[in-house]
C-alpha positions as CSV (number, residue, x, y, z in Angstrom):
1,M,103.1,33.4,82.2
2,P,106.4,33.9,80.4
3,L,107.8,37.4,80.5
4,D,110.2,37.2,77.5
5,N,107.5,38.6,75.2
6,I,107.5,42.0,77.0
7,A,109.1,44.8,75.0
8,A,111.8,46.6,77.0
9,G,110.7,50.0,78.1
10,D,107.1,49.3,77.3
11,L,106.0,46.8,79.9
12,V,102.3,46.8,79.3
13,F,102.6,46.1,75.6
14,R,103.5,42.8,73.9
15,A,106.3,42.5,71.4
16,S,104.3,39.7,69.8
17,N,101.0,37.9,70.4
18,S,102.5,34.4,70.0
19,A,102.8,33.9,73.8
20,A,99.4,35.2,74.7
21,T,97.6,33.2,77.4
22,S,94.3,31.6,76.5
23,G,90.9,33.0,77.5
24,G,90.7,36.4,75.9
25,N,87.6,38.5,76.9
26,L,85.9,35.3,78.3
27,G,88.9,34.3,80.4
28,Q,91.2,36.3,82.7
29,N,90.3,39.7,81.0
30,K,86.9,39.8,82.8
31,L,88.9,40.2,86.1
32,W,90.6,43.4,84.9
33,L,87.8,46.0,85.5
34,P,86.9,45.1,89.1
35,L,90.6,44.7,90.0
36,W,91.8,47.9,88.5
37,S,88.8,50.1,89.4
38,G,89.1,49.4,93.1
39,E,92.8,50.3,93.0
40,V,92.3,53.6,91.1
41,I,89.5,54.7,93.5
42,N,91.8,53.9,96.4
43,A,94.6,55.9,94.8
44,Y,92.3,58.9,94.2
45,D,91.2,58.9,97.8
46,Q,94.8,58.7,98.9
47,Y,96.2,61.6,96.9
48,N,93.3,64.0,97.0
49,M,93.6,66.7,99.6
50,F,91.4,69.7,99.1
51,E,88.2,67.7,98.7
52,N,88.4,66.7,102.4
53,M,88.7,70.3,103.4
54,V,85.6,71.8,101.7
55,T,81.9,71.0,101.8
56,T,81.2,68.1,99.5
57,R,77.9,66.5,98.3
58,T,77.4,63.5,96.0
59,I,74.2,63.4,94.0
60,S,72.7,60.4,92.3
61,G,71.0,62.3,89.6
62,G,70.2,65.8,88.4
63,F,72.6,68.7,87.7
64,S,72.7,71.0,90.7
65,Y,72.5,71.2,94.5
66,E,71.1,74.1,96.5
67,F,72.6,75.4,99.8
68,P,70.5,77.8,101.9
69,I,71.6,81.2,103.1
70,T,70.8,81.9,106.7
71,G,68.7,85.1,106.4
72,T,67.4,87.5,108.9
73,V,64.1,88.2,110.8
74,D,62.4,91.5,111.7
75,L,62.8,92.9,115.2
76,K,60.3,95.0,117.0
77,A,62.3,96.6,119.8
78,A,59.2,97.8,121.7
79,W,56.0,95.8,120.9
80,E,53.1,98.0,121.9
81,A,49.8,96.6,123.1
82,G,47.4,96.1,120.2
83,E,50.1,96.5,117.6
84,E,50.0,93.9,114.8
85,L,53.2,92.4,113.6
86,S,53.3,91.8,109.8
87,G,55.5,88.7,109.9
88,K,56.9,89.4,106.5
89,G,60.4,90.5,107.4
90,N,62.2,87.2,107.2
91,T,64.6,86.7,104.2
92,S,65.9,83.4,102.9
93,R,67.7,82.5,99.7
94,T,69.9,79.7,98.4
95,F,73.1,79.3,96.5
96,K,72.9,76.8,93.6
97,V,76.1,74.8,92.8
98,N,76.1,73.1,89.3
99,L,78.0,70.2,88.0
100,D,80.6,71.0,85.3
101,A,79.5,70.6,81.7
102,R,81.9,67.8,81.0
103,P,83.6,65.1,83.1
104,M,87.4,64.7,83.6
105,A,89.0,61.4,82.5
106,A,92.3,59.5,82.9
107,H,92.8,56.9,80.2
108,F,95.2,54.5,78.6
109,E,95.3,51.4,76.4
110,T,97.2,48.1,76.6
111,D,97.2,44.8,74.8
112,N,98.9,42.8,77.6
113,I,95.9,42.6,79.9
114,D,97.0,39.3,81.4
115,L,100.2,40.8,82.7
116,L,98.3,43.6,84.4
117,I,95.9,41.1,86.1
118,T,98.6,38.8,87.4
119,Q,101.4,41.3,88.1
120,W,100.4,43.7,90.9
121,D,103.6,45.9,90.4
122,Y,102.5,46.9,86.9
123,R,98.8,47.2,87.6
124,S,99.3,49.2,90.8
125,E,101.5,51.8,89.0
126,L,98.8,52.4,86.3
127,A,96.2,52.7,89.1
128,R,98.4,55.1,91.0
129,Q,99.0,57.3,87.9
130,S,95.3,57.4,87.0
131,G,94.2,58.2,90.6
132,L,97.0,60.7,91.0
133,T,96.1,62.5,87.7
134,L,92.4,62.8,88.6
135,A,93.2,63.8,92.2
136,N,95.8,66.5,91.2
137,T,93.3,68.0,88.7
138,R,90.5,68.1,91.2
139,D,92.8,69.6,93.8
140,R,93.8,72.4,91.3
141,Q,90.2,73.1,90.6
142,L,89.3,73.4,94.2
143,A,92.3,75.6,94.9
144,V,91.3,78.0,92.1
145,A,87.7,78.0,93.6
146,L,89.1,79.0,97.0
147,L,91.2,81.7,95.4
148,A,88.1,83.0,93.5
149,A,86.3,83.1,96.8
150,C,89.0,85.4,98.2
151,A,88.2,87.9,95.4
152,V,84.4,87.9,94.7
153,A,82.3,90.9,95.8
154,P,79.3,90.5,98.2
155,I,76.0,89.7,96.5
156,T,73.5,92.5,96.0
157,N,70.8,92.5,98.7
158,D,72.4,89.8,100.8
159,P,69.8,88.6,103.2
160,R,72.4,88.7,106.0
161,G,72.4,92.6,105.8
162,S,74.6,95.4,104.5
163,D,76.7,95.6,107.7
164,F,77.7,92.0,107.2
165,T,78.7,92.4,103.5
166,T,80.6,95.6,104.3
167,N,82.8,94.2,107.0
168,A,82.9,90.4,106.9
169,F,84.5,90.0,103.5
170,Q,88.3,90.3,104.2
171,A,90.8,91.8,101.9
172,P,93.9,89.8,100.9
173,I,97.0,89.7,103.2
174,D,100.0,91.3,101.4
175,V,103.4,90.0,102.6
176,G,105.3,92.3,100.2
177,A,106.8,91.9,96.8
178,V,108.2,88.4,97.6
179,A,107.7,85.3,95.5
180,P,106.7,82.2,97.5
181,S,110.0,80.5,96.5
182,A,111.9,83.4,98.2
183,A,110.0,83.4,101.4
184,T,111.9,84.5,104.5
185,E,111.3,84.5,108.2
186,T,109.7,88.0,107.8
187,T,107.3,86.5,105.3
188,A,106.5,83.6,107.6
189,L,105.8,86.0,110.5
190,K,103.5,88.0,108.3
191,V,101.6,84.8,107.4
192,L,101.1,84.1,111.1
193,E,100.0,87.7,111.7
194,G,97.5,87.3,108.9
195,I,96.1,84.1,110.5
196,E,95.6,86.1,113.8
197,D,94.0,89.0,111.9
198,Y,91.7,86.6,110.1
199,L,90.4,85.1,113.4
200,V,89.9,88.5,114.9
201,K,87.8,89.8,111.9
202,C,85.7,86.6,112.0
203,Q,84.9,87.2,115.6
204,E,84.2,90.9,115.1
205,N,81.6,90.1,112.5
206,D,80.0,87.2,114.3
207,V,81.3,84.7,111.7
208,Q,81.6,81.3,113.3
209,V,85.1,79.9,113.5
210,N,85.2,76.1,113.2
211,N,87.9,74.2,111.3
212,V,90.2,76.8,109.9
213,Y,92.9,75.8,107.3
214,C,95.9,77.7,106.0
215,V,97.2,76.1,102.9
216,V,100.6,77.4,101.8
217,T,103.4,76.3,99.4
218,P,106.0,73.8,100.6
219,K,108.6,76.6,100.8
220,V,106.4,78.8,103.0
221,F,105.6,75.8,105.2
222,Q,109.2,75.0,105.7
223,V,110.1,78.6,106.6
224,I,107.3,78.7,109.1
225,R,108.4,75.3,110.5
226,A,112.0,76.6,110.9
227,L,111.1,80.0,112.5
228,G,113.6,80.7,115.2
229,I,116.2,78.2,114.1
230,T,119.6,79.8,113.9
231,K,120.7,80.6,110.4
232,S,124.1,81.6,108.9
233,A,123.0,85.2,108.9
234,D,122.3,85.3,112.6
235,T,125.8,86.4,113.6
236,T,124.7,88.5,116.5
237,T,122.1,86.2,118.0
238,A,123.7,82.8,117.1
239,F,122.3,79.9,119.2
240,T,120.2,82.2,121.4
241,K,116.8,82.0,119.7
242,V,114.1,79.6,120.6
243,P,112.5,77.9,117.6
244,M,108.7,78.2,117.5
245,F,107.7,74.9,115.9
246,T,110.1,72.4,117.3
247,G,108.1,71.3,120.3
248,A,109.7,73.8,122.6
249,Q,107.8,74.3,125.9
250,E,108.1,78.1,125.5
251,F,105.6,77.8,122.6
252,G,103.3,75.2,124.0
253,G,105.0,72.3,122.3
254,A,104.0,73.5,118.8
255,G,105.3,71.5,115.9
256,A,107.7,68.6,116.4
257,P,111.2,68.0,117.6
258,I,113.9,69.4,115.3
259,S,115.1,65.8,114.7
260,M,111.8,65.2,112.8
261,G,111.8,66.2,109.1
262,M,108.1,66.9,108.6
263,N,108.9,66.4,104.9
264,A,105.7,64.5,103.8
265,M,103.0,66.4,102.0
266,T,100.6,65.2,104.7
267,D,102.5,66.8,107.6
268,T,100.8,69.8,109.2
269,L,101.4,72.5,111.8
270,E,99.0,74.0,114.3
271,Y,98.9,77.7,115.1
272,M,96.2,79.2,117.3
273,G,93.8,76.5,116.3
274,V,94.5,76.9,112.6
275,R,95.9,73.9,110.7
276,I,98.8,74.9,108.4
277,V,98.9,72.6,105.4
278,K,101.3,72.4,102.4
279,S,100.3,71.9,98.8
280,N,101.8,72.0,95.4
281,H,98.5,72.8,93.8
282,L,98.0,76.4,94.7
283,P,97.5,78.3,91.4
284,K,100.7,80.2,90.4
285,T,100.6,80.3,86.6
286,D,98.4,81.9,83.9
287,L,95.7,79.3,83.5
288,E,93.9,81.1,80.7
289,G,95.9,79.1,78.2
290,A,96.2,75.9,80.3
291,A,92.8,74.6,80.9
292,I,92.2,72.5,84.0
293,G,88.4,72.1,83.4
294,S,85.6,74.5,82.6
295,A,86.5,78.1,81.7
296,K,85.7,79.3,85.2
297,Y,88.7,77.5,86.6
298,N,91.1,79.1,84.1
299,L,92.1,82.3,85.9
300,K,95.1,84.4,85.4
301,C,97.1,83.5,88.6
302,N,100.6,84.4,87.7
303,G,100.7,88.0,88.9
304,I,99.8,87.6,92.6
305,N,102.6,85.6,94.1
306,L,100.1,83.4,96.0
307,H,101.7,82.2,99.3
308,G,98.6,80.6,100.7
309,I,94.9,80.7,101.4
310,I,93.1,80.8,104.8
311,F,89.6,79.3,104.7
312,Q,87.0,77.2,106.4
313,P,85.2,74.2,104.8
314,E,81.9,76.0,104.4
315,A,83.5,78.5,102.0
316,V,83.4,76.3,98.9
317,A,81.2,73.4,97.9
318,G,82.3,70.5,95.8
319,L,79.7,68.4,93.9
320,S,80.1,64.9,92.5
321,L,77.8,62.8,90.4
322,Q,77.8,59.2,91.6
323,G,81.6,59.2,92.4
324,M,84.0,57.7,89.9
325,K,83.1,55.7,86.8
326,V,85.5,53.1,85.3
327,D,85.0,51.6,81.9
328,T,87.0,49.2,79.7
329,V,86.5,48.0,76.2
330,A,88.4,45.7,73.8
331,D,89.3,47.6,70.6
332,V,89.4,44.9,67.8
333,R,90.7,47.4,65.2
334,R,93.7,48.4,67.4
335,N,94.1,45.0,69.1
336,T,94.2,46.7,72.5
337,Q,92.2,47.0,75.7
338,F,91.1,50.7,76.3
339,T,90.4,51.7,79.9
340,V,89.1,55.0,81.2
341,A,88.4,56.4,84.7
342,S,86.1,59.4,84.7
343,M,84.5,61.8,87.2
344,L,81.8,64.5,86.8
345,K,82.4,67.2,89.4
346,G,81.2,70.7,90.1
347,T,82.4,73.5,92.3
348,G,80.7,76.6,93.7
349,L,81.1,79.4,96.2
350,I,78.7,79.4,99.2
351,R,80.4,81.5,101.9
352,P,83.3,83.4,100.4
353,E,83.6,85.6,103.5
354,L,85.4,82.6,105.0
355,C,88.3,82.9,102.6
356,R,91.3,85.1,102.7
357,A,94.3,85.1,100.2
358,I,97.9,85.6,101.2
359,V,99.7,87.3,98.3
360,G,103.0,89.0,97.5
361,I,102.0,92.1,95.5
362,D,103.3,95.0,97.6
363,G,100.6,97.3,96.3
364,S,96.9,97.9,96.4
365,T,95.4,94.6,97.6
366,S,91.7,95.0,98.0
367,R,89.3,92.3,96.9
368,S,88.5,94.4,93.8
369,D,92.2,94.6,92.9
370,L,92.5,90.8,93.2
371,R,89.5,90.3,91.0
372,T,91.0,92.5,88.3
373,L,94.3,90.5,88.4
374,L,92.6,87.1,88.3
375,D,90.1,88.1,85.5
376,G,92.9,88.8,83.0
377,T,91.8,89.3,79.4
378,A,89.3,86.5,79.3
379,S,87.2,87.7,82.3
380,N,86.8,84.1,83.4
381,L,86.3,85.1,87.1
382,T,83.6,87.6,86.2
383,N,81.8,85.2,83.9
384,G,82.5,82.1,86.0
385,F,82.5,81.9,89.8
386,S,81.4,85.5,90.3
387,A,78.4,85.2,88.0
388,E,77.4,81.9,89.7
389,Y,77.7,83.4,93.2
390,F,75.5,86.3,92.2
391,S,72.8,84.1,90.7
392,V,71.2,83.3,94.1
393,V,67.7,81.9,94.0
C-alpha cells in the first residue's frame, strides 16, 4: 500500500481517500477487530500490576460477589454430664463486593484502517496506549482501595470478636513530615522498621501471614535499595559501610550487585519475606476533583505524604465482568472507524486488617485521623468504601 497519502504527524488518518485500498468493511477491515483486540488485551495484562496482588474474581453475569467472614464457635470449657449444648453460638457473615455502576473505556477513531492492519508498528502503539490507559486507571483504583483499607474502622459486631477488632487493625506508620520525593536513609529505615512491626502485630493477633507486599514510590524504593552505600555526606564513615541490598553476604545476599541498576518498574526487593515493589500509581493528589471512576475512588490523598502501603492479597477484592470487551463500528457520517475497549470492574474491602499505610504526617496518625484526611469535604470514604464494608450480610 502506498504511504504517500499519510498526513505528517497524523499517521493513522489519510490526507485523501483517493489512494484507499479496495475492500472496505467487506475486505481487510474485517481483520481489524480480532487483530487489535488481542494486542490490547495483551498490553493490559503486561502493564497492570495491582490486580495480580489482590484477590480477583471474574463473574459471567450478575452484579456482585460475596466473600465469607470466618466467624467463631462457642466453647464450653468444662462440659458437665447431662448438660445440653445449645449449638447456636456460631457466627458467620459475608462481605459483598459490587461492580462499579459504569465501565471504563479507552477509545479512538481512524479512517486509515488498512494501514493499521498491515503495519504492526502503528497498530501496536495504539494497542499499547489503550491497554496502558486501562491498566493505569485500574491500578490507581486498586491503590486507592488499599489506602481506604488502611483507614476504615472495624465493623460493628464483627463475628471474629471484639479482641480481634481492637488489636488487629493497625494504625499507619508515620515516618515524619517528609514528602516521598525527599526520602532519606532515615526514612527508608523507618519503612523497614514498619515492615517488621507489621509482621509482629499480625503474629500477635493470629493473623495469618502469607504473601506480603510493600508498595512504595520509586524514590523510596531507590533509597531503600541504596541503604548503606557511601554518600557525599558520609565524611566520617566514607567507604566503611556495608550496603544492605547489594547482594552482600553480611545481609544474606539481599538485593542485587551494585553493578545492576534495578531501574525497571518490575524490579523488586525482598526483606524478611516481604516483597518491596515500586509503583507510580500510589495516590498522592486530591482526587475529589479528578475522578478515576466511581465517587468512592475519589479520595483526598494530597495531605498524607503517602510513602507506601503494606498489605496482603486477601485485603482487597477486585471484581470483573467477563474481562475486556472490544467493539468497532464504521461511522459513515464521519467517514471514520471508531474503536473502543471497555471493562466493567468493581472493588471492595474484605480484610482491611491486612493493610497498613506508610505516611509522612508527623502528627496524630491513628486510623481515625487517616479517615478524616481522606474523607475531605465530599466524604467519599465514609459514603464509599466504609459504607460498603459495614454493609455485611
